[in-house]
GUDREN-286430 format. One line per 5 residues: number of its first residue (from 0); for each residue x, y, z of N, C-alpha, C. Coordinates in steps of 0.02 Angstrom, whole numbers, plus 50000, padded with zeros to 5 digits. Layout:
N
NUM = X:Y:Z:X:Y:Z:X:Y:Z ~ ...
END
This chain:
388
0 = 53470:45333:52239:53415:45378:52254:53429:45415:52318 ~ 53424:45481:52316:53435:45522:52375:53369:45536:52409 ~ 53371:45541:52475:53312:45559:52513:53309:45635:52519 ~ 53268:45666:52476:53266:45739:52474:53230:45768:52534 ~ 53254:45825:52557:53226:45857:52616:53163:45896:52601
5 = 53158:45923:52541:53102:45967:52524:53036:45931:52539 ~ 52994:45965:52576:52928:45937:52593:52876:45959:52541 ~ 52839:45910:52516:52784:45924:52470:52716:45908:52501 ~ 52714:45904:52566:52651:45886:52599:52596:45936:52585 ~ 52614:45999:52578:52562:46049:52564:52529:46036:52497
10 = 52565:46002:52452:52537:45988:52386:52483:45934:52389 ~ 52478:45900:52444:52423:45851:52452:52357:45887:52469 ~ 52363:45949:52492:52303:45986:52512:52287:46046:52467 ~ 52339:46072:52433:52331:46132:52394:52369:46126:52328 ~ 52347:46163:52278:52386:46169:52217:52450:46208:52231
15 = 52507:46185:52203:52572:46216:52216:52611:46225:52151 ~ 52653:46274:52150:52706:46279:52100:52769:46248:52130 ~ 52806:46209:52091:52871:46183:52111:52922:46205:52059 ~ 52966:46251:52080:53016:46278:52035:53086:46252:52053 ~ 53128:46248:52004:53197:46227:52015:53235:46226:51950
20 = 53300:46240:51952:53340:46238:51892:53340:46169:51862 ~ 53356:46164:51798:53358:46100:51764:53406:46052:51801 ~ 53386:45990:51805:53424:45934:51832:53433:45937:51908 ~ 53393:45978:51942:53394:45975:52015:53355:45915:52042 ~ 53314:45883:51999:53280:45823:52020:53205:45831:52033
25 = 53175:45882:52003:53104:45896:52016:53059:45837:51994 ~ 53069:45814:51933:53026:45760:51907:53036:45696:51947 ~ 53098:45680:51964:53112:45621:52005:53078:45626:52073 ~ 53082:45684:52104:53051:45694:52169:52975:45685:52164 ~ 52944:45712:52113:52872:45707:52106:52850:45635:52094
30 = 52889:45599:52054:52873:45527:52044:52878:45488:52109 ~ 52928:45505:52149:52938:45470:52212:52882:45486:52262 ~ 52863:45549:52268:52814:45570:52317:52742:45554:52295 ~ 52730:45557:52229:52662:45547:52204:52663:45495:52147 ~ 52678:45432:52163:52687:45382:52110:52624:45368:52070
35 = 52565:45382:52097:52502:45367:52063:52472:45429:52030 ~ 52508:45484:52028:52481:45546:52001:52472:45543:51925 ~ 52419:45574:51901:52412:45586:51829:52461:45641:51811 ~ 52503:45628:51760:52557:45675:51743:52554:45694:51670 ~ 52563:45758:51658:52570:45785:51590:52640:45815:51585
40 = 52683:45784:51545:52753:45804:51540:52763:45843:51475 ~ 52771:45908:51481:52776:45951:51422:52846:45950:51391 ~ 52893:45912:51421:52957:45901:51386:52949:45850:51329 ~ 52896:45810:51332:52882:45763:51278:52852:45802:51219 ~ 52881:45795:51161:52861:45837:51105:52788:45828:51086
45 = 52763:45766:51088:52693:45757:51069:52646:45787:51122 ~ 52664:45779:51186:52623:45809:51239:52623:45884:51234 ~ 52682:45912:51221:52688:45985:51214:52645:46011:51156 ~ 52649:45978:51099:52613:46003:51040:52538:46001:51051 ~ 52512:45947:51078:52440:45942:51085:52413:45990:51138
50 = 52452:46003:51191:52431:46051:51241:52436:46123:51215 ~ 52487:46135:51175:52495:46201:51145:52438:46217:51097 ~ 52420:46167:51057:52367:46177:51008:52298:46180:51040 ~ 52289:46144:51095:52222:46141:51126:52230:46135:51202 ~ 52240:46191:51237:52250:46188:51309:52193:46154:51347
55 = 52133:46152:51319:52077:46122:51354:52080:46046:51355 ~ 52129:46017:51320:52132:45944:51315:52145:45912:51384 ~ 52181:45947:51427:52193:45920:51494:52127:45917:51533 ~ 52088:45969:51529:52023:45969:51563:51979:45913:51536 ~ 51979:45904:51471:51937:45852:51441:51959:45782:51464
60 = 52024:45771:51467:52049:45705:51486:52036:45691:51560 ~ 52044:45741:51602:52031:45731:51673:51956:45721:51685 ~ 51914:45755:51647:51841:45745:51652:51823:45675:51631 ~ 51856:45650:51578:51841:45582:51555:51859:45530:51607 ~ 51909:45545:51649:51928:45499:51703:51880:45503:51762
65 = 51835:45553:51761:51790:45563:51817:51824:45590:51879 ~ 51882:45623:51869:51922:45646:51925:51893:45711:51953 ~ 51883:45714:52018:51861:45774:52053:51900:45780:52118 ~ 51889:45837:52151:51923:45846:52214:51901:45796:52267 ~ 51842:45768:52259:51816:45720:52309:51849:45652:52303
70 = 51869:45631:52242:51899:45565:52235:51973:45567:52217 ~ 52002:45626:52216:52072:45634:52198:52117:45612:52256 ~ 52163:45566:52243:52209:45541:52295:52279:45570:52289 ~ 52295:45598:52231:52361:45629:52220:52351:45689:52174 ~ 52393:45740:52181:52385:45798:52138:52400:45780:52065
75 = 52368:45815:52019:52385:45810:51948:52449:45849:51937 ~ 52498:45819:51903:52563:45851:51892:52567:45876:51819 ~ 52584:45939:51811:52601:45966:51745:52673:45988:51748 ~ 52716:45951:51712:52788:45963:51714:52808:46011:51659 ~ 52853:46059:51675:52875:46112:51630:52817:46157:51608
80 = 52780:46180:51657:52720:46220:51645:52737:46284:51607 ~ 52798:46310:51613:52814:46373:51579:52814:46366:51503 ~ 52815:46305:51478:52815:46296:51405:52747:46311:51374 ~ 52693:46303:51413:52625:46319:51389:52589:46357:51444 ~ 52604:46421:51454:52573:46459:51508:52497:46463:51503
85 = 52468:46456:51442:52396:46460:51435:52360:46404:51473 ~ 52396:46351:51489:52365:46298:51528:52341:46321:51597 ~ 52370:46376:51621:52353:46399:51688:52281:46423:51693 ~ 52253:46448:51637:52182:46466:51638:52139:46404:51648 ~ 52158:46350:51614:52121:46287:51623:52129:46261:51694
90 = 52190:46265:51720:52202:46241:51788:52159:46281:51838 ~ 52157:46346:51829:52116:46388:51873:52043:46366:51872 ~ 52017:46353:51812:51947:46332:51805:51936:46265:51841 ~ 51983:46219:51833:51975:46153:51864:51982:46155:51940 ~ 52022:46201:51965:52025:46211:52038:51958:46235:52063
95 = 51930:46285:52028:51868:46316:52051:51807:46272:52041 ~ 51802:46239:51984:51740:46203:51966:51743:46129:51982 ~ 51803:46099:51980:51808:46027:51991:51842:46010:52058 ~ 51869:46061:52092:51901:46050:52156:51967:46013:52152 ~ 51998:46012:52092:52060:45974:52083:52120:46011:52112
100 = 52171:45973:52128:52235:45999:52152:52290:45980:52102 ~ 52337:46026:52093:52391:46018:52044:52458:46033:52076 ~ 52510:46001:52048:52579:46024:52057:52602:46048:51989 ~ 52619:46113:51985:52639:46145:51923:52714:46155:51927 ~ 52750:46115:51890:52823:46109:51897:52858:46143:51840
105 = 52914:46176:51854:52950:46208:51799:53019:46230:51819 ~ 53059:46246:51767:53127:46269:51778:53133:46344:51771 ~ 53078:46378:51757:53081:46451:51750:53012:46481:51761 ~ 53007:46523:51812:52945:46560:51822:52943:46622:51778 ~ 52999:46637:51746:53004:46699:51708:52953:46702:51652
110 = 52951:46650:51612:52908:46650:51554:52834:46653:51575 ~ 52818:46621:51630:52750:46622:51655:52730:46693:51675 ~ 52775:46726:51713:52759:46794:51735:52756:46843:51677 ~ 52805:46839:51633:52810:46889:51579:52759:46878:51524 ~ 52730:46820:51520:52676:46809:51471:52609:46832:51498
115 = 52610:46861:51560:52548:46883:51593:52499:46825:51601 ~ 52527:46766:51613:52485:46707:51622:52450:46711:51689 ~ 52398:46671:51695:52358:46667:51756:52400:46634:51811 ~ 52416:46671:51863:52455:46644:51919:52410:46620:51976 ~ 52348:46606:51959:52300:46573:52004:52280:46617:52063
120 = 52287:46683:52055:52261:46729:52105:52288:46718:52175 ~ 52351:46697:52180:52381:46687:52245:52358:46623:52280 ~ 52323:46580:52244:52298:46518:52275:52352:46465:52283 ~ 52406:46471:52245:52456:46417:52242:52523:46440:52272 ~ 52544:46412:52328:52610:46429:52355:52665:46404:52309
125 = 52722:46437:52310:52779:46418:52269:52832:46385:52313 ~ 52856:46327:52291:52909:46290:52324:52970:46289:52278 ~ 53029:46288:52307:53091:46286:52267:53130:46222:52282 ~ 53156:46191:52229:53200:46134:52238:53271:46154:52220 ~ 53317:46140:52264:53388:46158:52255:53427:46096:52232
130 = 53489:46107:52211:53534:46049:52203:53539:46010:52269 ~ 53572:45953:52267:53579:45913:52327:53613:45952:52383 ~ 53597:45933:52444:53627:45964:52502:53667:45913:52542 ~ 53708:45938:52587:53748:45896:52631:53704:45844:52666 ~ 53647:45865:52690:53604:45821:52730:53570:45767:52688
135 = 53572:45772:52623:53538:45724:52579:53585:45672:52550 ~ 53651:45679:52562:53700:45635:52530:53735:45593:52583 ~ 53724:45528:52583:53762:45484:52628:53837:45486:52612 ~ 53878:45484:52663:53952:45485:52652:53972:45544:52609 ~ 53948:45602:52628:53961:45663:52589:54035:45675:52580
140 = 54056:45691:52519:54126:45702:52501:54134:45775:52480 ~ 54166:45816:52522:54172:45888:52507:54213:45901:52444 ~ 54268:45865:52436:54310:45875:52376:54270:45860:52313 ~ 54232:45806:52314:54190:45790:52256:54138:45845:52245 ~ 54106:45868:52298:54053:45919:52291:54081:45983:52262
145 = 54139:46006:52286:54166:46070:52263:54192:46065:52192 ~ 54211:46006:52170:54237:45999:52102:54183:45979:52052 ~ 54135:45940:52073:54084:45916:52026:54019:45956:52030 ~ 54006:45987:52088:53942:46020:52098:53892:45972:52129 ~ 53832:45998:52143:53782:45960:52180:53720:45943:52138
150 = 53721:45953:52073:53667:45927:52032:53672:45851:52034 ~ 53617:45815:52045:53621:45742:52055:53659:45705:52000 ~ 53648:45719:51935:53686:45681:51885:53760:45696:51886 ~ 53779:45756:51907:53849:45776:51905:53888:45750:51965 ~ 53857:45753:52024:53892:45730:52085:53911:45657:52080
155 = 53870:45617:52048:53881:45545:52045:53927:45523:51988 ~ 53931:45562:51935:53961:45538:51872:54037:45546:51870 ~ 54071:45495:51847:54144:45500:51837:54159:45547:51778 ~ 54115:45549:51728:54124:45594:51671:54085:45659:51682 ~ 54089:45684:51743:54051:45745:51761:54070:45805:51719
160 = 54134:45809:51698:54155:45866:51657:54115:45869:51592 ~ 54104:45811:51561:54066:45809:51498:53994:45831:51510 ~ 53964:45807:51565:53895:45825:51580:53889:45899:51596 ~ 53935:45926:51635:53932:45997:51652:53941:46041:51590 ~ 53988:46022:51546:53998:46061:51486:53937:46060:51440
165 = 53903:46003:51439:53841:45998:51400:53788:46044:51430 ~ 53784:46044:51496:53735:46087:51531:53749:46160:51515 ~ 53812:46179:51520:53831:46248:51507:53820:46266:51434 ~ 53842:46222:51389:53839:46238:51318:53769:46238:51290 ~ 53729:46187:51307:53663:46181:51277:53611:46221:51314
170 = 53609:46214:51380:53555:46245:51418:53569:46319:51432 ~ 53626:46333:51463:53638:46403:51483:53648:46448:51423 ~ 53690:46428:51377:53708:46473:51322:53654:46477:51268 ~ 53612:46425:51262:53564:46424:51208:53492:46432:51232 ~ 53470:46386:51275:53400:46388:51295:53383:46449:51337
175 = 53426:46465:51385:53413:46523:51428:53415:46587:51387 ~ 53465:46592:51343:53469:46651:51300:53409:46657:51255 ~ 53386:46600:51228:53328:46601:51184:53265:46623:51220 ~ 53258:46602:51283:53199:46621:51321:53193:46697:51328 ~ 53249:46731:51335:53249:46803:51343:53259:46839:51276
180 = 53262:46803:51222:53275:46831:51155:53338:46873:51158 ~ 53391:46844:51185:53456:46878:51186:53483:46882:51115 ~ 53494:46942:51092:53515:46951:51022:53590:46943:51013 ~ 53629:46961:51064:53701:46958:51058:53726:46897:51096 ~ 53724:46839:51064:53743:46777:51099:53817:46776:51120
185 = 53864:46801:51078:53934:46801:51101:53942:46843:51165 ~ 53908:46900:51169:53913:46942:51229:53883:46907:51289 ~ 53827:46871:51279:53797:46834:51334:53843:46778:51358 ~ 53877:46746:51311:53925:46694:51329:53982:46723:51371 ~ 54008:46781:51351:54061:46814:51390:54034:46833:51459
190 = 53972:46857:51461:53942:46876:51524:53940:46816:51572 ~ 53919:46758:51547:53915:46699:51590:53983:46682:51621 ~ 54035:46687:51581:54102:46672:51606:54123:46723:51659 ~ 54110:46788:51645:54130:46840:51693:54088:46834:51757 ~ 54023:46817:51749:53981:46808:51809:54008:46752:51852
195 = 54034:46699:51820:54063:46644:51858:54128:46665:51893 ~ 54169:46703:51857:54231:46727:51887:54218:46776:51944 ~ 54160:46811:51940:54142:46860:51991:54095:46830:52044 ~ 54087:46765:52042:54039:46732:52086:54052:46747:52159 ~ 54001:46771:52194:54008:46786:52265:54037:46854:52280
200 = 54053:46892:52228:54080:46959:52238:54025:47011:52230 ~ 54040:47072:52252:53993:47127:52244:53988:47145:52170 ~ 53927:47156:52148:53914:47166:52077:53913:47241:52060 ~ 53957:47260:52014:53958:47328:51987:53945:47321:51912 ~ 53885:47340:51890:53865:47329:51822:53913:47360:51771
205 = 53937:47421:51786:53980:47455:51738:54043:47416:51723 ~ 54073:47387:51775:54136:47350:51765:54124:47288:51722 ~ 54071:47252:51735:54057:47191:51697:54037:47210:51626 ~ 54000:47264:51618:53980:47287:51551:54041:47303:51508 ~ 54091:47334:51538:54151:47350:51502:54187:47287:51478
210 = 54189:47237:51521:54223:47174:51503:54184:47135:51449 ~ 54117:47142:51450:54075:47105:51403:54066:47142:51337 ~ 54078:47207:51337:54067:47246:51277:53993:47261:51264 ~ 53954:47265:51317:53883:47283:51311:53868:47338:51362 ~ 53806:47363:51361:53787:47417:51406:53773:47391:51476
215 = 53776:47436:51525:53759:47418:51594:53687:47393:51600 ~ 53637:47425:51566:53570:47396:51569:53565:47325:51543 ~ 53606:47309:51492:53606:47241:51466:53633:47192:51518 ~ 53686:47211:51552:53714:47168:51604:53664:47158:51661 ~ 53630:47212:51680:53579:47206:51731:53524:47158:51709
220 = 53504:47162:51646:53452:47117:51619:53477:47045:51619 ~ 53541:47034:51604:53569:46967:51605:53566:46937:51675 ~ 53585:46977:51726:53582:46952:51794:53509:46937:51814 ~ 53463:46980:51794:53393:46967:51809:53370:46903:51776 ~ 53394:46890:51716:53377:46828:51681:53401:46767:51720
225 = 53462:46769:51745:53488:46712:51784:53447:46702:51848 ~ 53429:46757:51880:53390:46751:51941:53320:46723:51927 ~ 53288:46747:51872:53220:46726:51857:53217:46655:51831 ~ 53271:46630:51803:53273:46560:51781:53306:46516:51834 ~ 53313:46543:51895:53336:46505:51954:53407:46480:51948
230 = 53447:46515:51907:53516:46496:51896:53564:46536:51940 ~ 53537:46579:51980:53578:46618:52026:53535:46654:52077 ~ 53567:46678:52130:53530:46712:52183:53570:46773:52206 ~ 53532:46826:52221:53562:46885:52250:53571:46876:52326 ~ 53624:46905:52351:53635:46909:52424:53640:46983:52441
235 = 53589:47011:52474:53590:47083:52488:53639:47100:52543 ~ 53656:47164:52546:53699:47189:52600:53658:47198:52663 ~ 53689:47187:52720:53657:47199:52785:53666:47273:52800 ~ 53612:47308:52809:53615:47382:52811:53586:47411:52875 ~ 53577:47371:52926:53550:47399:52989:53596:47455:53014
240 = 53565:47507:53042:53601:47566:53065:53662:47547:53107 ~ 53718:47580:53092:53780:47563:53127:53827:47623:53124 ~ 53881:47618:53162:53931:47672:53162:53973:47671:53100 ~ 53993:47611:53079:54037:47606:53022:53998:47614:52957 ~ 54030:47644:52907:54000:47648:52841:54004:47580:52807
245 = 53950:47558:52776:53948:47492:52746:53937:47497:52671 ~ 53958:47445:52636:53947:47440:52564:53877:47413:52552 ~ 53842:47442:52503:53772:47425:52492:53761:47380:52431 ~ 53812:47372:52388:53803:47333:52327:53789:47260:52345 ~ 53742:47227:52310:53728:47156:52325:53782:47111:52295
250 = 53784:47050:52320:53825:46998:52289:53780:46951:52249 ~ 53810:46914:52204:53772:46866:52163:53809:46800:52162 ~ 53771:46746:52177:53799:46679:52176:53761:46637:52124 ~ 53797:46601:52082:53765:46553:52038:53736:46496:52080 ~ 53688:46460:52052:53650:46412:52091:53689:46350:52110
255 = 53745:46337:52077:53782:46275:52090:53857:46287:52083 ~ 53895:46261:52131:53967:46272:52132:54001:46238:52072 ~ 53975:46181:52050:54004:46148:51992:53992:46184:51927 ~ 53932:46212:51918:53917:46250:51858:53959:46314:51856 ~ 53970:46345:51914:54013:46404:51917:54084:46386:51895
260 = 54109:46328:51917:54176:46307:51897:54181:46294:51823 ~ 54129:46263:51794:54129:46248:51723:54128:46312:51682 ~ 54086:46361:51702:54083:46424:51665:54148:46462:51670 ~ 54181:46459:51728:54245:46494:51737:54304:46455:51708 ~ 54290:46394:51683:54342:46351:51653:54397:46335:51703
265 = 54377:46319:51764:54426:46304:51815:54446:46231:51813 ~ 54509:46219:51825:54534:46150:51832:54516:46125:51902 ~ 54534:46064:51917:54519:46036:51982:54549:46079:52037 ~ 54510:46090:52090:54535:46129:52147:54553:46083:52204 ~ 54603:46103:52241:54628:46063:52296:54624:46102:52361
270 = 54617:46067:52418:54615:46101:52483:54676:46145:52493 ~ 54664:46203:52522:54719:46249:52536:54728:46303:52483 ~ 54700:46294:52424:54707:46343:52372:54657:46400:52380 ~ 54670:46456:52347:54623:46513:52349:54556:46493:52320 ~ 54558:46455:52265:54495:46434:52233:54455:46388:52279
275 = 54489:46348:52319:54454:46306:52367:54415:46349:52417 ~ 54446:46402:52441:54412:46446:52488:54350:46478:52458 ~ 54355:46500:52395:54298:46531:52363:54243:46480:52351 ~ 54262:46419:52331:54212:46367:52319:54178:46346:52384 ~ 54217:46343:52439:54188:46325:52504:54136:46378:52525
280 = 54152:46441:52517:54104:46494:52533:54041:46487:52491 ~ 54049:46475:52426:53992:46466:52382:53949:46407:52405 ~ 53981:46352:52422:53946:46292:52446:53906:46307:52509 ~ 53935:46343:52556:53899:46360:52617:53839:46404:52601 ~ 53847:46450:52554:53790:46490:52533:53734:46446:52504
285 = 53752:46396:52464:53702:46350:52437:53665:46315:52493 ~ 53702:46293:52544:53670:46258:52600:53623:46304:52638 ~ 53645:46365:52651:53603:46413:52687:53540:46430:52647 ~ 53547:46437:52581:53490:46453:52540:53440:46395:52539 ~ 53465:46334:52533:53421:46276:52534:53387:46269:52602
290 = 53426:46279:52655:53397:46274:52723:53340:46324:52731 ~ 53350:46385:52707:53298:46435:52713:53234:46413:52676 ~ 53242:46390:52614:53183:46370:52575:53149:46308:52603 ~ 53187:46262:52630:53158:46199:52654:53133:46202:52726 ~ 53168:46241:52768:53154:46238:52840:53132:46304:52871
295 = 53155:46361:52844:53144:46425:52877:53131:46480:52826 ~ 53073:46480:52793:53060:46527:52738:53063:46600:52757 ~ 53057:46616:52821:53060:46686:52843:53129:46707:52865 ~ 53178:46663:52859:53246:46678:52881:53278:46728:52833 ~ 53303:46782:52860:53339:46831:52818:53412:46809:52810
300 = 53440:46826:52752:53509:46807:52735:53541:46865:52699 ~ 53598:46888:52725:53632:46946:52696:53707:46939:52708 ~ 53745:46988:52685:53816:46991:52701:53831:47060:52728 ~ 53889:47068:52759:53908:47133:52789:53980:47149:52771 ~ 53989:47210:52744:54057:47232:52730:54060:47308:52738
305 = 54113:47331:52771:54122:47402:52781:54167:47431:52727 ~ 54167:47497:52722:54211:47529:52673:54285:47521:52692 ~ 54299:47503:52754:54367:47489:52775:54386:47415:52766 ~ 54342:47378:52731:54355:47309:52710:54351:47258:52767 ~ 54316:47274:52820:54298:47223:52869:54233:47192:52846
310 = 54227:47126:52852:54167:47095:52825:54151:47028:52857 ~ 54088:47007:52847:54064:46942:52868:54025:46913:52809 ~ 54038:46851:52793:54008:46821:52733:53932:46817:52736 ~ 53904:46795:52793:53833:46784:52797:53805:46807:52864 ~ 53754:46848:52860:53718:46873:52919:53648:46843:52918
315 = 53631:46804:52969:53567:46769:52971:53520:46800:53022 ~ 53455:46791:53008:53403:46809:53057:53409:46881:53080 ~ 53416:46926:53030:53418:46998:53045:53473:47016:53094 ~ 53530:46983:53088:53588:47001:53129:53597:46958:53191 ~ 53554:46909:53201:53560:46868:53261:53619:46820:53258
320 = 53637:46798:53197:53692:46751:53188:53737:46777:53132 ~ 53802:46779:53145:53852:46800:53096:53897:46740:53080 ~ 53906:46726:53015:53944:46667:52993:53998:46689:52943 ~ 54059:46676:52959:54115:46687:52913:54143:46620:52891 ~ 54165:46615:52828:54191:46552:52801:54264:46562:52782
325 = 54307:46519:52808:54378:46520:52791:54401:46449:52776 ~ 54447:46442:52729:54471:46376:52712:54533:46355:52752 ~ 54551:46394:52801:54610:46378:52842:54599:46315:52884 ~ 54653:46280:52898:54651:46220:52941:54664:46237:53014 ~ 54685:46298:53028:54698:46319:53096:54681:46393:53102
330 = 54618:46408:53115:54595:46476:53117:54629:46515:53173 ~ 54649:46577:53157:54682:46619:53206:54647:46686:53212 ~ 54676:46731:53251:54646:46796:53263:54634:46835:53199 ~ 54680:46830:53151:54672:46868:53089:54610:46846:53050 ~ 54588:46784:53060:54527:46760:53026:54463:46785:53059
335 = 54469:46813:53118:54410:46831:53158:54397:46906:53159 ~ 54436:46946:53122:54430:47019:53126:54360:47042:53107 ~ 54334:47017:53052:54268:47038:53030:54213:47019:53079 ~ 54216:46957:53103:54166:46934:53152:54168:46976:53215 ~ 54228:46992:53239:54234:47030:53300:54210:47102:53291
340 = 54222:47130:53232:54197:47198:53218:54121:47198:53216 ~ 54091:47148:53184:54019:47144:53181:53990:47131:53251 ~ 54024:47089:53289:54000:47074:53357:54001:47136:53401 ~ 54054:47176:53395:54059:47237:53434:54003:47286:53417 ~ 53986:47288:53354:53938:47339:53331:53866:47317:53336
345 = 53851:47254:53322:53781:47232:53316:53759:47182:53370 ~ 53805:47158:53410:53788:47113:53466:53746:47052:53444 ~ 53770:47013:53396:53733:46953:53376:53731:46902:53433 ~ 53682:46858:53432:53677:46806:53483:53731:46753:53474 ~ 53753:46745:53411:53804:46694:53399:53848:46715:53341
350 = 53914:46705:53348:53961:46718:53294:53999:46653:53281 ~ 54004:46636:53216:54031:46571:53196:54082:46579:53140 ~ 54139:46548:53148:54187:46541:53094:54184:46469:53069 ~ 54165:46460:53006:54166:46393:52975:54233:46384:52941 ~ 54266:46329:52956:54334:46320:52932:54348:46247:52918
355 = 54411:46233:52901:54434:46164:52890:54468:46137:52953 ~ 54459:46172:53010:54487:46147:53073:54462:46077:53088 ~ 54503:46039:53125:54486:45970:53139:54432:45963:53192 ~ 54432:46008:53241:54385:46001:53296:54355:46070:53313 ~ 54293:46069:53339:54262:46133:53359:54296:46161:53421
360 = 54296:46227:53426:54321:46260:53486:54288:46328:53492 ~ 54296:46360:53549:54267:46425:53561:54320:46472:53589 ~ 54325:46532:53560:54375:46580:53584:54352:46611:53650 ~ 54399:46645:53682:54384:46675:53747:54328:46727:53742 ~ 54321:46759:53684:54268:46810:53676:54205:46780:53644
365 = 54200:46713:53642:54137:46682:53624:54125:46669:53551 ~ 54176:46670:53508:54167:46652:53438:54175:46576:53431 ~ 54125:46544:53400:54129:46472:53388:54167:46459:53323 ~ 54219:46419:53327:54256:46396:53268:54234:46325:53255 ~ 54198:46316:53200:54168:46251:53185:54196:46221:53121
370 = 54218:46158:53122:54233:46124:53059:54171:46126:53014 ~ 54182:46129:52949:54125:46137:52903:54072:46083:52914 ~ 54095:46022:52926:54046:45967:52936:54004:45977:52999 ~ 54036:45999:53052:53999:46011:53114:53949:46068:53104 ~ 53970:46120:53069:53924:46175:53056:53862:46151:53018
375 = 53872:46111:52966:53815:46088:52926:53772:46039:52965 ~ 53802:45998:53007:53761:45954:53049:53718:45995:53096 ~ 53746:46047:53124:53706:46091:53168:53653:46129:53129 ~ 53671:46152:53069:53622:46188:53028:53562:46146:53013 ~ 53572:46085:52988:53516:46043:52967:53481:46011:53027
380 = 53513:46013:53086:53479:45993:53147:53441:46051:53178 ~ 53444:46108:53144:53408:46169:53164:53434:46197:53230 ~ 53501:46192:53238:53532:46218:53298:53570:46283:53287 ~ 53580:46303:53224:53616:46365:53211:53573:46426:53225 ~ 53512:46424:53202:53467:46482:53210:53410:46468:53258
385 = 53411:46410:53291:53356:46391:53335:53347:46441:53392 ~ 53403:46467:53416:53400:46513:53474:53372:46581:53456 ~ 53363:46594:53391:53338:46659:53370:53263:46659:53367
END
């Protein structure tokens, strides 16, 4: 059992949505935090059918228990709420008339939004659960994380390849496609593989459309589908006024480094390889995204690249912190070109190179070279962006 960082304390006082990709551990976390909660699990076929046929049944059952906001000790949990969006009308009524609090849990907000379901009039904050993070895993193993990914069942399992392939084959290629009524399943399958091969790169719809054999609008819709089902995240370009011309196209990262590897059909990666460097960058992005959602929801996150190919992987706090990721074991001047260009132009408070170096050091011009582990310890101790 991992000690998850995500705080659900607000759910003790208010109704909340809890979103997260499949197998990130949402149900496990809710059972741990609210062991006495009344729970309706819509993944159970009988529960799903009776709620679909009669959404008022939840209200009737809670009324029979005599449950009200005055005697409620734990929120009522409805798991996989997107499967029966009509339940949200009932939830809204029970919040207003009975004073009840709910945790509405799901793996996709897309179906809820697109069904024009009741989103509770802004009464319910949305929380996100990510795959496991460095700070949640005792004796964290970077090689294991980059090869297996950070979904709890995959990180622990010796047969992780089988589990990841099942996730990719059953969930991504079938369930996600079905949710969006994707008509061309072979093209969507090719798109998933190309999206994985392009993971962390700037997205040009026309190029991917040509490789997939579909239109650019279709590729755009596929990326939107991945984002709305929490299977990927956009990283925008940093565009604050500057002397150098910058690239404006966003980057896209899949939600888990292991799932990206499975989709791209990559073999085991080893330290020092090009694939290791790309996976390390992806992993750091996952950590920064989770940190933002768990600790600093107003933290901005972007990347910076000029048309002359100078770049920085991650720009935090509206330019206050610049972070570049390299897999080198001995960072040198050539690894710092992008950071120094950004520092000259935007004057960040801190510039950091995350690397495989053995010990932290600081260059004469003030760039911190941090081993990946030291960087993550500082990040989760809230020392990377604390000065901002």
